DSSP file (Angstrom, degrees, kcal/mol; ACC not computed):
  #  RESIDUE AA STRUCTURE BP1 BP2  ACC     N-H-->O    O-->H-N    N-H-->O    O-->H-N    TCO  KAPPA ALPHA  PHI   PSI    X-CA   Y-CA   Z-CA
    1    1 A M              0   0    0      0, 0.0     2,-0.0     0, 0.0     0, 0.0   0.000 360.0 360.0 360.0 140.1   -8.0  -13.1   -0.2
    2    2 A A        -     0   0    0      1,-0.1     2,-1.0     9,-0.1     9,-0.0  -0.310 360.0-115.6 -65.3 150.2   -7.4  -11.6    3.2
    3    3 A D    >   -     0   0    0      1,-0.1     3,-1.6     2,-0.0    -1,-0.1  -0.812  34.4-173.9 -80.6  92.5  -10.4  -10.5    5.5
    4    4 A L  T 3   +     0   0    0     -2,-1.0    -1,-0.1     1,-0.3    -2,-0.0   0.233  69.8  81.3 -85.8  15.5   -9.5   -6.8    5.3
    5    5 A T  T 3  S+     0   0    0      2,-0.0     2,-0.5     6,-0.0    -1,-0.3   0.592  78.9  83.8 -85.0 -14.2  -12.2   -6.0    7.9
    6    6 A Q  S <  S-     0   0    0     -3,-1.6     2,-1.7     1,-0.0     5,-0.1  -0.826  79.9-139.6 -90.0 125.3   -9.7   -7.1   10.4
    7    7 A K        +     0   0    0     -2,-0.5     2,-0.3     4,-0.1    -3,-0.1  -0.548  50.2 140.0 -74.3  67.9   -7.3   -4.4   11.5
    8    8 A T     >  -     0   0    0     -2,-1.7     4,-1.8     1,-0.1     3,-0.1  -0.781  64.0-122.4-117.7 160.9   -4.1   -6.5   11.7
    9    9 A Q  H  > S+     0   0    0     -2,-0.3     4,-2.3     1,-0.2     5,-0.2   0.831 114.2  59.2 -65.4 -33.5   -0.5   -6.2   10.8
   10   10 A E  H  > S+     0   0    0      1,-0.2     4,-2.8     2,-0.2    -1,-0.2   0.909 108.3  45.7 -63.2 -40.3   -0.7   -9.3    8.6
   11   11 A N  H  > S+     0   0    0      2,-0.2     4,-2.6     1,-0.2    -2,-0.2   0.891 109.2  54.4 -70.5 -40.0   -3.4   -7.4    6.6
   12   12 A V  H  X S+     0   0    0     -4,-1.8     4,-2.0     2,-0.2    -2,-0.2   0.923 112.6  44.5 -56.3 -48.6   -1.3   -4.2    6.5
   13   13 A E  H  X S+     0   0    0     -4,-2.3     4,-3.0     1,-0.2     5,-0.4   0.952 110.7  54.9 -60.0 -50.8    1.5   -6.3    5.0
   14   14 A Y  H  X S+     0   0    0     -4,-2.8     4,-2.6     1,-0.3    -2,-0.2   0.941 111.7  43.3 -53.6 -47.2   -0.9   -8.0    2.6
   15   15 A M  H  X S+     0   0    0     -4,-2.6     4,-2.2     1,-0.2    -1,-0.3   0.853 111.9  51.8 -70.1 -31.4   -2.1   -4.8    1.3
   16   16 A I  H  X S+     0   0    0     -4,-2.0     4,-2.8     2,-0.2    -1,-0.2   0.929 111.1  48.5 -65.6 -48.3    1.3   -3.2    1.0
   17   17 A E  H  X S+     0   0    0     -4,-3.0     4,-2.8     1,-0.2    -2,-0.2   0.944 113.0  48.0 -59.8 -48.3    2.6   -6.2   -0.9
   18   18 A A  H  X S+     0   0    0     -4,-2.6     4,-2.1    -5,-0.4    -1,-0.2   0.873 112.8  47.7 -64.0 -36.2   -0.4   -6.1   -3.3
   19   19 A I  H  X S+     0   0    0     -4,-2.2     4,-2.7    -5,-0.2     5,-0.2   0.941 111.1  51.5 -69.8 -41.2   -0.1   -2.3   -3.9
   20   20 A K  H  X>S+     0   0    0     -4,-2.8     5,-1.7     1,-0.2     4,-1.1   0.920 112.2  47.7 -55.4 -50.5    3.7   -2.8   -4.5
   21   21 A A  H  <5S+     0   0    0     -4,-2.8     3,-0.5    -5,-0.2    -1,-0.2   0.925 114.2  45.5 -56.4 -50.0    2.9   -5.6   -7.1
   22   22 A K  H  <5S+     0   0    0     -4,-2.1    -2,-0.2     1,-0.2    -1,-0.2   0.886 114.4  46.5 -74.6 -36.4    0.3   -3.6   -8.9
   23   23 A L  H  <5S-     0   0    0     -4,-2.7    -1,-0.2    -5,-0.2    -2,-0.2   0.641  98.7-138.6 -75.5 -16.2    2.4   -0.5   -9.0
   24   24 A R  T  <5 -     0   0    0     -4,-1.1     2,-0.3    -3,-0.5    -3,-0.2   0.949  30.5-158.8  54.4  50.3    5.4   -2.5  -10.2
   25   25 A M    > < -     0   0    0     -5,-1.7     3,-1.5     1,-0.2    -1,-0.2  -0.464  23.3-159.0 -70.0 120.5    7.3   -0.4   -7.9
   26   26 A A  T 3  S+     0   0    0     -2,-0.3     3,-0.4     1,-0.3    -1,-0.2   0.755  97.6  52.6 -71.1 -25.5   11.1   -0.2   -8.6
   27   27 A T  T 3> S+     0   0    0      1,-0.2     4,-0.9     2,-0.1     3,-0.4   0.030  73.7 119.1-102.1  26.7   11.6    0.9   -5.1
   28   28 A G  T <4  +     0   0    0     -3,-1.5    -1,-0.2     1,-0.2    -2,-0.1   0.758  68.5  57.3 -62.2 -26.7    9.7   -2.1   -3.8
   29   29 A A  T  4 S+     0   0    0     -3,-0.4     3,-0.3     1,-0.2    -1,-0.2   0.888 108.0  47.4 -70.7 -34.2   12.7   -3.5   -1.8
   30   30 A A  T  4 S+     0   0    0     -3,-0.4     2,-0.8     1,-0.2    -1,-0.2   0.683  99.7  71.2 -81.9 -16.5   12.9   -0.3    0.0
   31   31 A M  S  < S-     0   0    0     -4,-0.9     2,-0.3    -6,-0.1    -1,-0.2  -0.560  74.6-172.7 -96.5  62.4    9.2   -0.2    0.8
   32   32 A S    >   -     0   0    0     -2,-0.8     3,-2.9    -3,-0.3     4,-0.3  -0.371  25.1-138.9 -56.7 121.7    9.2   -3.0    3.2
   33   33 A A  G >  S+     0   0    0      1,-0.3     3,-1.4    -2,-0.3    -1,-0.2   0.833 103.9  61.3 -58.8 -31.0    5.7   -4.0    4.3
   34   34 A S  G 3  S+     0   0    0      1,-0.2    -1,-0.3   -21,-0.1    -2,-0.1   0.554  89.5  73.4 -72.1  -5.6    6.8   -4.4    7.9
   35   35 A A  G <  S+     0   0    0     -3,-2.9    39,-3.3     2,-0.1     2,-0.4   0.507  84.6  82.0 -76.2 -14.1    7.6   -0.7    7.7
   36   36 A F  S <  S-     0   0    0     -3,-1.4     2,-0.3    -4,-0.3    37,-0.1  -0.844  73.4-145.0 -99.6 123.7    3.9    0.0    7.9
   37   37 A H    >   -     0   0    0     35,-0.4     3,-1.6    -2,-0.4    -2,-0.1  -0.657  20.8-125.6 -95.2 147.1    2.0    0.0   11.2
   38   38 A V  G >  S+     0   0    0     -2,-0.3     3,-2.0     1,-0.3     4,-0.2   0.748 104.8  76.9 -58.3 -22.1   -1.5   -1.1   11.9
   39   39 A D  G 3  S+     0   0    0      1,-0.3     3,-0.3     2,-0.1    -1,-0.3   0.841  96.8  44.9 -59.5 -28.8   -2.1    2.4   13.4
   40   40 A R  G <> S+     0   0    0     -3,-1.6     4,-2.9     1,-0.2    -1,-0.3   0.090  79.4 123.1-102.2  24.3   -2.3    3.7    9.9
   41   41 A Y  H <> S+     0   0    0     -3,-2.0     4,-2.5     1,-0.2     5,-0.2   0.881  70.3  51.3 -55.9 -48.3   -4.6    0.8    8.7
   42   42 A D  H  > S+     0   0    0     -3,-0.3     4,-2.7     1,-0.2    -1,-0.2   0.937 112.2  47.5 -62.7 -44.3   -7.5    2.9    7.4
   43   43 A D  H  > S+     0   0    0      1,-0.2     4,-2.3     2,-0.2    -1,-0.2   0.929 113.6  45.8 -57.6 -47.2   -5.2    5.1    5.4
   44   44 A I  H  X S+     0   0    0     -4,-2.9     4,-2.1     1,-0.2    -1,-0.2   0.887 111.4  53.0 -66.9 -33.5   -3.4    2.1    3.8
   45   45 A L  H  X S+     0   0    0     -4,-2.5     4,-2.7    -5,-0.2    -2,-0.2   0.901 107.7  52.9 -70.1 -40.9   -6.7    0.4    3.1
   46   46 A E  H  X S+     0   0    0     -4,-2.7     4,-1.8    -5,-0.2     5,-0.2   0.991 113.1  42.5 -52.9 -60.9   -7.9    3.7    1.3
   47   47 A V  H  X S+     0   0    0     -4,-2.3     4,-2.4     1,-0.2    -2,-0.2   0.845 113.8  53.4 -56.0 -36.3   -4.7    3.6   -0.9
   48   48 A Y  H  X S+     0   0    0     -4,-2.1     4,-2.9     1,-0.2     5,-0.3   0.968 109.1  49.7 -60.5 -56.7   -5.1   -0.2   -1.4
   49   49 A E  H  X S+     0   0    0     -4,-2.7     4,-0.9     1,-0.2    -1,-0.2   0.754 109.1  49.4 -63.3 -31.7   -8.6    0.3   -2.5
   50   50 A I  H  X S+     0   0    0     -4,-1.8     4,-0.6     2,-0.2    -1,-0.2   0.902 114.3  46.2 -69.2 -47.2   -7.7    3.1   -5.1
   51   51 A V  H >< S+     0   0    0     -4,-2.4     3,-1.3    -5,-0.2    -2,-0.2   0.969 113.3  48.9 -62.3 -48.8   -5.0    0.9   -6.7
   52   52 A M  H 3< S+     0   0    0     -4,-2.9    -1,-0.2     1,-0.3    -2,-0.2   0.729 106.4  57.2 -57.4 -30.6   -7.1   -2.1   -6.8
   53   53 A S  H 3< S+     0   0    0     -4,-0.9     2,-0.4    -5,-0.3    -1,-0.3   0.574  95.5  74.6 -80.1 -11.9   -9.9   -0.4   -8.4
   54   54 A K    <<  -     0   0    0     -3,-1.3     3,-0.1    -4,-0.6    -4,-0.0  -0.868  62.0-156.0-107.8 138.9   -8.0    0.9  -11.4
   55   55 A E  S    S+     0   0    0     -2,-0.4     2,-0.3     1,-0.2    -1,-0.2   0.874  86.5  14.8 -70.1 -42.9   -6.9   -1.3  -14.3
   56   56 A R        -     0   0    0      0, 0.0     2,-0.4     0, 0.0    -1,-0.2  -0.966  68.0-152.2-138.0 154.7   -4.1    1.0  -15.2
   57   57 A L        -     0   0    0     -2,-0.3    -6,-0.0    -3,-0.1    -3,-0.0  -0.976  20.4-126.7-129.5 136.9   -2.4    3.9  -13.3
   58   58 A S     >  -     0   0    0     -2,-0.4     4,-1.5     1,-0.1     5,-0.1  -0.094  32.8-106.2 -69.5 177.5   -0.7    6.9  -15.1
   59   59 A I  H  > S+     0   0    0      2,-0.2     4,-1.7     1,-0.2    -1,-0.1   0.835 122.9  52.0 -77.7 -28.0    2.9    7.6  -14.1
   60   60 A S  H  > S+     0   0    0      1,-0.2     4,-2.5     2,-0.2    -1,-0.2   0.852 107.2  52.1 -78.1 -31.3    1.7   10.6  -12.1
   61   61 A E  H  > S+     0   0    0      2,-0.2     4,-2.1     1,-0.2    -1,-0.2   0.877 110.4  47.7 -61.3 -37.0   -0.8    8.5  -10.3
   62   62 A V  H  X S+     0   0    0     -4,-1.5     4,-2.6     2,-0.2     5,-0.2   0.871 111.1  50.8 -74.1 -35.6    1.9    6.0   -9.3
   63   63 A E  H  X S+     0   0    0     -4,-1.7     4,-2.3     2,-0.2    -2,-0.2   0.944 112.1  49.2 -68.3 -42.3    4.3    8.8   -8.2
   64   64 A A  H  X S+     0   0    0     -4,-2.5     4,-1.6     1,-0.2    -2,-0.2   0.872 112.8  45.0 -60.7 -37.0    1.4   10.3   -6.1
   65   65 A L  H  X S+     0   0    0     -4,-2.1     4,-2.5     2,-0.2     5,-0.2   0.880 110.7  53.4 -71.9 -39.7    0.6    7.0   -4.5
   66   66 A A  H  X S+     0   0    0     -4,-2.6     4,-2.2     1,-0.2    -2,-0.2   0.921 110.5  49.9 -56.6 -43.4    4.4    6.2   -3.9
   67   67 A K  H  X S+     0   0    0     -4,-2.3     4,-1.5     2,-0.2    -1,-0.2   0.895 109.9  49.8 -68.4 -38.0    4.6    9.5   -2.1
   68   68 A E  H  X S+     0   0    0     -4,-1.6     4,-0.7     1,-0.2    -1,-0.2   0.848 109.5  50.5 -68.3 -38.2    1.5    8.8    0.0
   69   69 A L  H >X S+     0   0    0     -4,-2.5     4,-0.9     2,-0.2     3,-0.6   0.880 106.7  56.3 -69.7 -37.9    2.8    5.4    1.0
   70   70 A G  H 3< S+     0   0    0     -4,-2.2     3,-0.4     1,-0.2    -2,-0.2   0.866 107.1  49.1 -58.7 -35.9    6.1    7.1    2.0
   71   71 A Q  H 3< S+     0   0    0     -4,-1.5    -1,-0.2     1,-0.2    -2,-0.2   0.643 109.0  52.2 -79.6 -15.0    4.2    9.4    4.3
   72   72 A L  H << S+     0   0    0     -4,-0.7   -35,-0.4    -3,-0.6    -1,-0.2   0.614  86.5 108.4 -95.1 -11.1    2.3    6.4    5.9
   73   73 A R  S  < S-     0   0    0     -4,-0.9     2,-0.3    -3,-0.4   -37,-0.2  -0.315  78.0-109.2 -65.5 147.7    5.5    4.4    6.6
   74   74 A S              0   0    0    -39,-3.3    -1,-0.1     1,-0.1    -2,-0.1  -0.572 360.0 360.0 -73.2 138.4    6.5    4.2   10.3
   75   75 A N              0   0    0     -2,-0.3    -1,-0.1     0, 0.0    -2,-0.0   0.347 360.0 360.0 -87.8 360.0    9.6    6.2   11.2
């Protein structure tokens, strides 16, 4: 497990990959972990903690989280 107390690009990528795996995102290929910047670390960590705390996610939760991730991506 990564030390998520460290705000590094590697941890950002770790969290994004874990979120994609948990959500089983069909658009996972389009959601490249490298498209997320460490400047948004705290927001990404918050999404990560929500996703990892739930055993199951509803379709509406997955859609909302996917939308949130889209907004956190670097342009």
